[in-house]
C-alpha angles and dihedrals in degrees: 000000000000131000121204113235128183101226093203095064103029115161096180094185090053092048094049092057097037123123090243092059091045089054092049092048091048091051092051091049089051089056090054090047091053092048091049092050088053093051103047122089112260105207091131099359091227095122095047091047092049095061115107138167128232137168131213138172114249140146124272126255097268119076111259094019120148123264113262143168115275128193123223127197107197127191106195102177112125091246097042097106093045090049093049101040105019129231144199093030095316123119121237123241097222091207095150089060089049090051090055092060 
């Protein structure tokens, strides 16, 4: 997805927190959500149904970086963490990581 930017009057901080960028980030997170729902086992469907998307403004990875929109894909089923990362001698499926690729 590309955003048009006039390089002569770039206010990067303003762009990173703009509604247009939020929309783009949300759309990309929805793509990850759809991929994840397609990957998870659907015995009961609880895990796939529990996945939601949210956005928030936060700083980047590097210290001193500008605030920007971030997308979050959240699986809120009670067993979501155990399914993703494993537990009690069981391996995790790491499907959220797969969905991000």
